[in-house]
C-alpha positions in Angstrom: 21.3 138.2 1.8 21.6 137.4 5.5 23.6 139.4 8.0 25.0 138.5 11.4 22.1 140.4 12.9 19.4 138.4 11.0 21.2 135.2 11.7 21.3 136.0 15.4 17.6 136.9 15.4 16.7 133.6 13.6 18.8 131.6 16.1 17.1 133.3 19.0 13.6 132.6 17.5 14.5 129.0 17.0 15.8 128.7 20.5 12.6 130.3 21.8 10.5 127.8 19.8 12.5 124.8 21.0 12.4 125.9 24.6 8.7 126.6 24.4 7.9 123.2 22.9 10.0 121.4 25.6 8.2 123.4 28.3 4.8 122.6 26.9 5.6 118.9 26.6 7.0 118.7 30.1 4.0 120.4 31.4 1.6 118.0 29.6 3.6 115.0 30.9 3.6 116.3 34.5 -0.2 117.0 34.3 -0.6 113.4 33.0 1.2 112.0 36.0 -1.6 113.1 38.3 -3.8 110.2 37.3 -1.0 107.7 37.9 -0.3 109.1 41.4 -4.1 109.0 42.3 -4.3 105.3 41.2 -1.2 104.4 43.2 -2.6 106.2 46.3 -5.9 104.3 46.0 -4.0 101.1 46.6 -3.5 102.2 50.2 -7.2 102.3 51.0 -7.8 106.1 50.9 -10.9 107.6 49.4 -11.4 110.5 47.0 -12.4 113.1 49.7 -9.4 112.4 51.8 -7.0 112.1 48.9 -8.0 115.4 47.3 -7.9 117.1 50.6 -4.2 116.2 51.0 -3.4 117.2 47.5 -5.0 120.6 48.0 -3.5 121.0 51.5 0.0 120.7 50.1 -0.8 122.8 47.0 -2.4 125.7 49.0 0.8 127.5 50.0 2.1 127.3 46.4 -1.0 128.7 44.9 -1.5 131.3 47.6 2.1 132.5 47.0 1.4 132.6 43.2 -1.7 134.7 43.9 0.2 137.1 46.2 3.2 137.4 43.8 1.0 138.1 40.7 -1.1 140.7 42.7 1.8 142.9 43.7 1.3 146.4 42.6 -2.1 145.7 41.0 -5.3 147.5 42.0 -7.6 145.7 44.5 -10.2 143.4 43.2 -13.8 144.6 42.9 -16.8 142.7 44.3 -17.7 141.2 40.9 -14.1 140.0 40.5 -14.3 138.1 43.8 -17.6 136.6 42.7 -16.1 135.6 39.4 -13.0 134.0 41.1 -15.3 132.1 43.5 -17.4 130.7 40.6 -14.4 129.8 38.5 -12.6 128.2 41.5 -15.7 126.1 42.2 -16.1 125.0 38.6 -12.6 124.9 37.2 -10.6 123.4 40.1 -12.9 122.2 42.9 -15.6 120.3 41.1 -13.4 119.3 38.2 -10.7 117.9 40.5 -13.0 116.1 42.8 -15.1 114.5 40.1 -11.9 113.4 38.3 -10.4 111.9 41.5 -13.7 110.1 42.2 -13.9 108.7 38.6 -10.4 107.4 38.8 -11.5 104.9 41.4 -13.5 103.1 38.7 -11.6 103.4 35.4 -8.0 103.2 34.1 -5.7 106.2 33.9 -5.6 105.8 30.2 -9.4 106.2 29.7 -9.4 109.1 32.2 -6.9 111.0 30.2 -8.6 110.4 26.9 -11.9 111.6 28.3 -10.3 114.8 29.7 -8.7 115.4 26.4 -12.2 116.0 25.0 -12.4 119.3 26.9 -11.8 121.6 23.8 -14.8 120.0 22.1 -16.9 120.6 25.2 -15.9 124.3 25.2 -17.1 124.6 21.6 -20.4 122.9 22.4 -20.9 125.2 25.4 -20.1 128.2 23.2 -22.7 126.9 20.7 -25.4 126.5 23.3 -24.8 129.7 25.2 -23.4 132.1 22.7 -24.7 130.7 19.4 -21.1 130.2 18.1 -21.0 128.5 14.7 -19.4 125.1 14.4 -17.5 124.3 11.2 -17.7 120.9 9.4 -14.1 120.2 10.2 -14.7 121.0 13.9 -17.7 118.6 13.9 -15.6 116.0 12.2 -12.8 116.3 14.6 -15.2 116.1 17.5 -16.9 112.9 16.1 -13.5 111.2 15.6 -12.4 112.0 19.2 -15.6 110.8 20.7 -15.4 107.6 18.6 -11.9 107.0 20.0 -13.1 107.4 23.6 -16.0 105.0 22.9 -13.6 102.4 21.6 -11.6 102.4 24.8 -14.7 102.7 27.0 -16.3 99.7 25.3 -13.1 97.7 25.8 -12.9 98.5 29.5 -16.6 97.7 30.1 -16.1 94.3 28.6 -13.1 93.7 30.9 -14.1 95.3 34.1 -17.9 95.6 34.2 -20.6 98.2 34.3 -18.9 100.3 37.1 -16.7 101.6 34.3 -19.7 103.6 33.2 -19.9 105.3 36.6 -16.2 106.3 36.5 -16.4 107.5 32.9 -19.5 109.5 33.8 -17.7 111.2 36.7 -14.6 112.0 34.6 -16.8 113.3 31.8 -18.6 115.5 34.3 -15.2 116.8 35.4 -14.4 117.7 31.8 -17.7 119.6 31.5 -16.9 121.5 34.7 -13.5 122.5 33.5 -14.9 123.4 30.1 -17.4 125.8 31.9 -14.4 127.4 33.6 -12.5 127.8 30.3 -15.7 129.2 28.6 -16.2 131.9 31.2 -12.6 132.7 32.2 -11.6 134.5 29.0 -12.8 137.9 30.0 -11.4 137.7 33.5 -8.0 136.5 32.2 -7.8 139.7 30.1 -8.7 141.8 33.1 -6.7 140.1 35.9 -4.0 138.2 34.1 -3.7 134.4 33.8 -1.2 133.9 36.7 -3.3 136.0 39.2 -6.6 134.4 38.2 -5.1 130.8 38.4 -3.5 131.6 41.7 -6.7 133.0 43.3 -9.1 130.4 41.8 -7.0 127.5 42.8 -6.6 128.9 46.3 -10.4 129.0 46.5 -10.6 125.4 45.4 -7.9 124.3 47.9 -10.0 125.8 50.8 -13.2 124.2 49.5 -11.5 120.7 49.3 -10.1 121.0 52.8 -13.5 122.2 54.1 -15.2 119.3 52.3 -13.1 116.8 54.2 -13.7 118.5 57.6 -17.5 118.4 56.9 -17.8 114.9 55.5 -15.1 112.9 57.3 -14.0 112.5 60.9 -10.6 113.9 61.7 -9.4 110.3 62.2 -9.8 109.8 58.5 -6.7 112.0 58.1 -4.6 109.1 59.5 -3.5 107.5 56.2 -0.5 105.4 55.1 2.8 107.3 54.8 2.8 106.5 51.1 -0.4 108.5 50.6 1.3 111.6 52.1 4.3 111.2 49.9 2.2 110.7 46.8 0.1 113.7 47.7 3.1 116.0 48.1 4.3 114.8 44.7 0.9 115.4 43.2 0.6 118.9 44.7 4.0 119.9 43.4 5.1 118.0 40.4 1.7 117.3 38.9 -0.3 120.5 40.0 1.8 123.6 40.6 4.8 122.9 38.4 2.8 122.1 35.2 0.8 125.3 35.6 4.0 127.3 35.5 5.5 125.3 32.7 2.5 125.7 30.4 2.3 129.4 31.2 6.0 129.8 30.3 5.4 127.8 27.1 2.5 130.0 26.1 4.6 133.1 26.7 7.2 131.8 24.2 5.2 130.1 21.5 1.5 130.9 22.1 -1.5 128.9 23.1 -2.0 127.1 19.8 1.5 125.6 19.6 1.5 124.8 23.3 -1.8 122.9 22.8 -0.3 120.9 19.9 2.7 120.0 22.0 0.3 119.0 24.8 -0.9 116.1 22.6 1.9 114.1 24.2 -0.2 114.0 27.4 -2.5 111.0 26.6 0.5 109.0 25.3 2.6 109.6 28.4 -0.4 108.6 30.6 -0.8 105.3 28.8 2.9 104.6 28.9 3.2 105.4 32.7 0.0 103.4 33.3 1.6 100.3 31.6 4.9 100.9 33.5 3.7 101.8 37.0 0.1 100.5 37.2 0.4 97.3 35.1 -2.5 98.5 32.9 -2.9 96.5 29.7 -2.0 98.1 26.4 -4.1 96.5 23.8 -4.9 97.2 20.2 -8.3 98.7 21.4 -6.5 101.2 23.6 -4.0 102.0 20.8 -6.8 102.5 18.3 -8.8 104.7 20.6 -5.8 106.8 21.5 -5.0 107.4 17.8 -8.6 108.4 17.1 -8.8 110.8 20.0 -5.5 112.5 19.2 -6.3 112.6 15.5 -9.7 114.1 16.2 -8.4 116.8 18.5 -5.7 117.6 15.9 -8.3 118.1 13.2 -10.5 120.0 15.6 -7.7 122.4 16.8 -6.6 123.1 13.2 -10.1 123.8 12.1 -10.6 126.1 15.2 -7.5 128.1 14.3 -8.6 128.5 10.7 -12.1 129.7 11.7 -10.8 132.2 14.1 -8.7 134.0 11.5 
Protein backbone atom coordinates (compact mmCIF):
# COMPACT_ATOMS: atom_id res chain seq x y z
CA UNK A 1 0.00 0.00 0.00
CA UNK A 2 1.40 3.35 -1.02
CA UNK A 3 1.22 6.50 1.05
CA UNK A 4 1.53 10.16 0.06
CA UNK A 5 5.04 10.05 1.49
CA UNK A 6 6.18 7.10 -0.65
CA UNK A 7 4.48 8.60 -3.71
CA UNK A 8 6.34 11.86 -3.16
CA UNK A 9 9.64 9.99 -2.75
CA UNK A 10 9.04 8.03 -5.95
CA UNK A 11 8.16 11.21 -7.83
CA UNK A 12 11.31 12.92 -6.55
CA UNK A 13 13.43 9.92 -7.58
CA UNK A 14 11.88 9.90 -11.07
CA UNK A 15 12.45 13.62 -11.43
CA UNK A 16 16.06 13.20 -10.33
CA UNK A 17 16.55 10.44 -12.92
CA UNK A 18 15.00 12.45 -15.75
CA UNK A 19 17.00 15.57 -14.88
CA UNK A 20 20.20 13.53 -14.62
CA UNK A 21 19.66 11.86 -17.98
CA UNK A 22 18.89 15.19 -19.67
CA UNK A 23 22.02 16.78 -18.17
CA UNK A 24 24.18 13.83 -19.30
CA UNK A 25 22.77 13.95 -22.83
CA UNK A 26 23.20 17.72 -23.09
CA UNK A 27 26.78 17.37 -21.84
CA UNK A 28 27.54 14.69 -24.43
CA UNK A 29 26.03 16.77 -27.24
CA UNK A 30 27.97 19.86 -26.14
CA UNK A 31 31.22 17.87 -26.00
CA UNK A 32 30.50 16.54 -29.49
CA UNK A 33 30.15 20.07 -30.86
CA UNK A 34 33.86 20.65 -30.28
CA UNK A 35 34.84 18.70 -33.40
CA UNK A 36 32.33 20.64 -35.50
CA UNK A 37 33.67 23.98 -34.29
CA UNK A 38 37.27 22.94 -34.94
CA UNK A 39 36.43 21.85 -38.49
CA UNK A 40 34.62 25.15 -39.13
CA UNK A 41 37.60 27.13 -37.81
CA UNK A 42 40.02 25.27 -40.09
CA UNK A 43 38.16 26.73 -43.06
CA UNK A 44 39.63 30.12 -42.13
CA UNK A 45 43.26 29.08 -42.55
CA UNK A 46 44.23 28.65 -38.88
CA UNK A 47 46.50 25.83 -37.68
CA UNK A 48 46.12 23.49 -34.70
CA UNK A 49 48.68 25.28 -32.48
CA UNK A 50 46.97 28.65 -32.86
CA UNK A 51 43.45 27.27 -32.66
CA UNK A 52 43.99 25.36 -29.42
CA UNK A 53 45.79 28.36 -27.95
CA UNK A 54 42.68 30.48 -28.43
CA UNK A 55 40.40 27.77 -27.07
CA UNK A 56 42.50 27.43 -23.91
CA UNK A 57 43.04 31.18 -23.57
CA UNK A 58 39.30 31.75 -23.32
CA UNK A 59 38.75 28.65 -21.17
CA UNK A 60 41.53 29.54 -18.68
CA UNK A 61 39.52 32.03 -16.55
CA UNK A 62 36.63 29.55 -16.33
CA UNK A 63 38.78 26.64 -15.17
CA UNK A 64 40.87 28.81 -12.86
CA UNK A 65 37.64 30.00 -11.24
CA UNK A 66 36.49 26.37 -10.96
CA UNK A 67 39.78 25.42 -9.26
CA UNK A 68 39.54 28.36 -6.85
CA UNK A 69 35.89 27.69 -5.97
CA UNK A 70 36.41 23.98 -5.33
CA UNK A 71 39.56 24.64 -3.25
CA UNK A 72 37.88 26.98 -0.75
CA UNK A 73 38.21 25.70 2.80
CA UNK A 74 40.30 22.72 1.69
CA UNK A 75 43.80 21.95 3.01
CA UNK A 76 46.72 23.08 0.83
CA UNK A 77 48.05 20.61 -1.69
CA UNK A 78 51.15 18.55 -0.97
CA UNK A 79 54.10 18.36 -3.37
CA UNK A 80 53.01 14.94 -4.65
CA UNK A 81 49.54 16.37 -5.37
CA UNK A 82 51.02 19.15 -7.51
CA UNK A 83 53.18 16.63 -9.38
CA UNK A 84 50.12 14.45 -9.97
CA UNK A 85 48.08 17.41 -11.20
CA UNK A 86 50.90 18.41 -13.55
CA UNK A 87 51.11 14.91 -15.00
CA UNK A 88 47.37 14.55 -15.39
CA UNK A 89 47.10 18.02 -16.91
CA UNK A 90 49.72 17.14 -19.51
CA UNK A 91 48.21 13.77 -20.37
CA UNK A 92 44.49 14.33 -19.97
CA UNK A 93 44.00 17.81 -21.32
CA UNK A 94 47.11 19.17 -23.03
CA UNK A 95 48.30 16.23 -25.14
CA UNK A 96 44.83 14.75 -25.59
CA UNK A 97 43.42 18.09 -26.79
CA UNK A 98 46.31 19.02 -29.05
CA UNK A 99 46.52 15.61 -30.74
CA UNK A 100 42.75 15.68 -31.27
CA UNK A 101 42.84 19.14 -32.84
CA UNK A 102 45.75 18.12 -35.08
CA UNK A 103 43.97 14.95 -36.20
CA UNK A 104 40.79 16.82 -37.11
CA UNK A 105 42.71 18.58 -39.89
CA UNK A 106 42.80 15.24 -41.75
CA UNK A 107 39.62 13.31 -40.92
CA UNK A 108 35.89 13.90 -40.60
CA UNK A 109 34.25 14.89 -37.34
CA UNK A 110 32.28 11.63 -37.43
CA UNK A 111 35.36 9.40 -37.54
CA UNK A 112 37.04 11.51 -34.85
CA UNK A 113 34.14 11.04 -32.46
CA UNK A 114 33.97 7.29 -33.07
CA UNK A 115 37.69 6.90 -32.36
CA UNK A 116 37.45 8.91 -29.14
CA UNK A 117 34.49 6.78 -28.12
CA UNK A 118 36.90 3.84 -27.81
CA UNK A 119 38.48 5.43 -24.71
CA UNK A 120 36.83 3.04 -22.18
CA UNK A 121 38.34 0.05 -24.00
CA UNK A 122 41.77 1.70 -23.89
CA UNK A 123 41.41 2.25 -20.13
CA UNK A 124 40.74 -1.48 -19.77
CA UNK A 125 43.74 -2.40 -21.92
CA UNK A 126 46.01 -0.10 -19.91
CA UNK A 127 44.69 -1.62 -16.68
CA UNK A 128 45.45 -5.06 -18.11
CA UNK A 129 49.01 -4.14 -19.06
CA UNK A 130 49.90 -2.14 -15.95
CA UNK A 131 47.84 -3.72 -13.18
CA UNK A 132 47.07 -7.19 -14.54
CA UNK A 133 43.33 -6.59 -14.43
CA UNK A 134 41.33 -9.48 -15.85
CA UNK A 135 39.33 -8.96 -19.06
CA UNK A 136 36.05 -10.84 -19.36
CA UNK A 137 34.87 -12.45 -22.60
CA UNK A 138 32.02 -9.95 -22.93
CA UNK A 139 34.43 -7.04 -22.48
CA UNK A 140 36.67 -8.50 -25.19
CA UNK A 141 33.66 -9.01 -27.45
CA UNK A 142 32.45 -5.44 -26.94
CA UNK A 143 35.94 -4.13 -27.66
CA UNK A 144 36.21 -6.16 -30.86
CA UNK A 145 32.80 -4.96 -32.09
CA UNK A 146 33.69 -1.30 -31.43
CA UNK A 147 37.05 -1.49 -33.18
CA UNK A 148 35.41 -3.23 -36.14
CA UNK A 149 33.00 -0.29 -36.39
CA UNK A 150 35.82 2.24 -36.42
CA UNK A 151 37.66 0.24 -39.10
CA UNK A 152 34.52 0.26 -41.28
CA UNK A 153 34.33 4.07 -41.20
CA UNK A 154 38.13 4.42 -41.46
CA UNK A 155 38.28 2.21 -44.55
CA UNK A 156 35.47 4.18 -46.14
CA UNK A 157 37.24 7.52 -45.54
CA UNK A 158 40.56 6.21 -46.86
CA UNK A 159 38.86 5.14 -50.10
CA UNK A 160 37.34 8.61 -50.48
CA UNK A 161 40.05 10.94 -49.17
CA UNK A 162 43.37 9.10 -49.44
CA UNK A 163 46.16 7.94 -47.16
CA UNK A 164 46.33 11.17 -45.12
CA UNK A 165 43.26 9.86 -43.29
CA UNK A 166 45.61 7.38 -41.59
CA UNK A 167 47.65 10.29 -40.21
CA UNK A 168 44.57 11.97 -38.79
CA UNK A 169 43.16 8.75 -37.36
CA UNK A 170 46.53 7.97 -35.77
CA UNK A 171 46.69 11.40 -34.11
CA UNK A 172 43.14 11.11 -32.73
CA UNK A 173 43.79 7.55 -31.54
CA UNK A 174 46.92 8.83 -29.76
CA UNK A 175 44.68 11.49 -28.20
CA UNK A 176 42.35 8.75 -26.94
CA UNK A 177 45.32 6.86 -25.46
CA UNK A 178 46.55 10.02 -23.73
CA UNK A 179 43.13 10.62 -22.19
CA UNK A 180 42.86 6.95 -21.20
CA UNK A 181 46.16 7.33 -19.30
CA UNK A 182 44.62 10.29 -17.48
CA UNK A 183 41.52 8.28 -16.56
CA UNK A 184 43.61 5.30 -15.45
CA UNK A 185 45.72 7.31 -13.02
CA UNK A 186 43.19 9.93 -11.89
CA UNK A 187 41.02 7.64 -9.76
CA UNK A 188 43.06 7.86 -6.58
CA UNK A 189 43.50 11.64 -6.90
CA UNK A 190 39.78 12.16 -7.49
CA UNK A 191 39.07 10.38 -4.21
CA UNK A 192 41.57 12.58 -2.39
CA UNK A 193 40.97 15.99 -4.02
CA UNK A 194 37.45 15.75 -5.44
CA UNK A 195 36.54 15.70 -9.12
CA UNK A 196 35.77 19.41 -9.52
CA UNK A 197 39.02 20.52 -7.87
CA UNK A 198 41.12 18.05 -9.86
CA UNK A 199 39.51 18.96 -13.19
CA UNK A 200 39.83 22.67 -12.49
CA UNK A 201 43.52 22.45 -11.57
CA UNK A 202 44.50 19.95 -14.31
CA UNK A 203 42.75 21.92 -17.05
CA UNK A 204 44.34 25.14 -15.79
CA UNK A 205 47.74 23.47 -16.22
CA UNK A 206 46.76 22.40 -19.75
CA UNK A 207 45.59 25.91 -20.64
CA UNK A 208 48.94 27.40 -19.58
CA UNK A 209 50.83 24.74 -21.58
CA UNK A 210 48.80 25.35 -24.75
CA UNK A 211 49.36 29.10 -24.53
CA UNK A 212 53.09 28.57 -23.85
CA UNK A 213 53.30 26.19 -26.80
CA UNK A 214 51.97 28.91 -29.12
CA UNK A 215 54.41 31.51 -27.76
CA UNK A 216 57.35 29.12 -28.31
CA UNK A 217 56.38 27.71 -31.71
CA UNK A 218 54.68 30.64 -33.46
CA UNK A 219 55.46 34.32 -33.99
CA UNK A 220 53.06 36.68 -32.25
CA UNK A 221 51.77 37.73 -35.67
CA UNK A 222 50.19 34.27 -35.98
CA UNK A 223 47.65 35.41 -33.39
CA UNK A 224 46.11 37.64 -36.06
CA UNK A 225 43.32 35.39 -37.28
CA UNK A 226 39.94 35.85 -38.88
CA UNK A 227 37.22 37.21 -36.56
CA UNK A 228 35.29 33.98 -37.15
CA UNK A 229 38.11 32.01 -35.51
CA UNK A 230 37.83 34.15 -32.37
CA UNK A 231 34.06 33.71 -32.22
CA UNK A 232 34.30 29.96 -32.74
CA UNK A 233 37.05 29.69 -30.09
CA UNK A 234 34.92 31.52 -27.52
CA UNK A 235 32.06 29.14 -28.31
CA UNK A 236 34.42 26.16 -28.05
CA UNK A 237 35.86 27.30 -24.72
CA UNK A 238 32.46 27.86 -23.13
CA UNK A 239 29.73 25.74 -24.70
CA UNK A 240 31.94 22.79 -25.73
CA UNK A 241 34.55 22.77 -22.94
CA UNK A 242 33.57 24.30 -19.60
CA UNK A 243 29.79 23.85 -19.76
CA UNK A 244 29.86 20.10 -20.62
CA UNK A 245 32.24 19.41 -17.72
CA UNK A 246 29.75 20.94 -15.31
CA UNK A 247 26.74 19.25 -16.95
CA UNK A 248 28.29 15.79 -16.77
CA UNK A 249 29.37 16.30 -13.15
CA UNK A 250 25.84 17.40 -12.23
CA UNK A 251 24.49 14.33 -14.02
CA UNK A 252 26.86 11.96 -12.20
CA UNK A 253 25.79 13.56 -8.94
CA UNK A 254 22.16 12.65 -9.67
CA UNK A 255 22.28 9.30 -11.47
CA UNK A 256 25.85 7.99 -11.12
CA UNK A 257 28.69 7.46 -13.58
CA UNK A 258 27.22 4.32 -15.18
CA UNK A 259 23.88 5.84 -16.20
CA UNK A 260 25.61 9.07 -17.27
CA UNK A 261 27.94 7.05 -19.51
CA UNK A 262 24.99 5.25 -21.10
CA UNK A 263 23.22 8.56 -21.78
CA UNK A 264 26.47 9.83 -23.31
CA UNK A 265 26.03 7.35 -26.16
CA UNK A 266 24.09 10.12 -27.89
CA UNK A 267 27.47 11.82 -28.49
CA UNK A 268 28.59 10.07 -31.70
CA UNK A 269 25.13 10.33 -33.21
CA UNK A 270 24.92 14.06 -32.50
CA UNK A 271 28.39 14.60 -33.99
CA UNK A 272 27.39 12.81 -37.19
CA UNK A 273 24.13 14.75 -37.49
CA UNK A 274 25.88 18.09 -36.87
CA UNK A 275 28.60 17.11 -39.35
CA UNK A 276 26.02 16.44 -42.06
CA UNK A 277 24.13 19.64 -41.23
CA UNK A 278 26.98 22.13 -40.66
CA UNK A 279 29.97 20.61 -42.49
CA UNK A 280 28.25 18.90 -45.43
CA UNK A 281 29.87 15.62 -44.44
CA UNK A 282 28.37 12.64 -46.24
CA UNK A 283 26.21 10.18 -44.31
CA UNK A 284 26.59 6.83 -46.03
CA UNK A 285 25.61 3.28 -45.23
CA UNK A 286 29.27 2.68 -44.23
CA UNK A 287 29.18 5.50 -41.67
CA UNK A 288 25.82 4.30 -40.35
CA UNK A 289 27.04 0.69 -40.05
CA UNK A 290 30.27 1.73 -38.34
CA UNK A 291 28.42 3.95 -35.87
CA UNK A 292 25.97 1.19 -34.96
CA UNK A 293 28.86 -1.23 -34.39
CA UNK A 294 30.81 1.21 -32.20
CA UNK A 295 27.81 2.11 -30.04
CA UNK A 296 26.73 -1.53 -29.77
CA UNK A 297 30.26 -2.59 -28.81
CA UNK A 298 30.60 0.08 -26.12
CA UNK A 299 27.16 -0.85 -24.79
CA UNK A 300 28.19 -4.51 -24.47
CA UNK A 301 31.53 -3.48 -23.00
CA UNK A 302 30.02 -1.15 -20.38
CA UNK A 303 27.39 -3.68 -19.32
CA UNK A 304 30.07 -6.36 -18.96
CA UNK A 305 32.27 -3.95 -16.96
CA UNK A 306 29.46 -3.21 -14.51
CA UNK A 307 28.73 -6.91 -14.03
CA UNK A 308 32.41 -7.76 -13.42
CA UNK A 309 32.79 -4.96 -10.88
CA UNK A 310 29.99 -6.27 -8.65
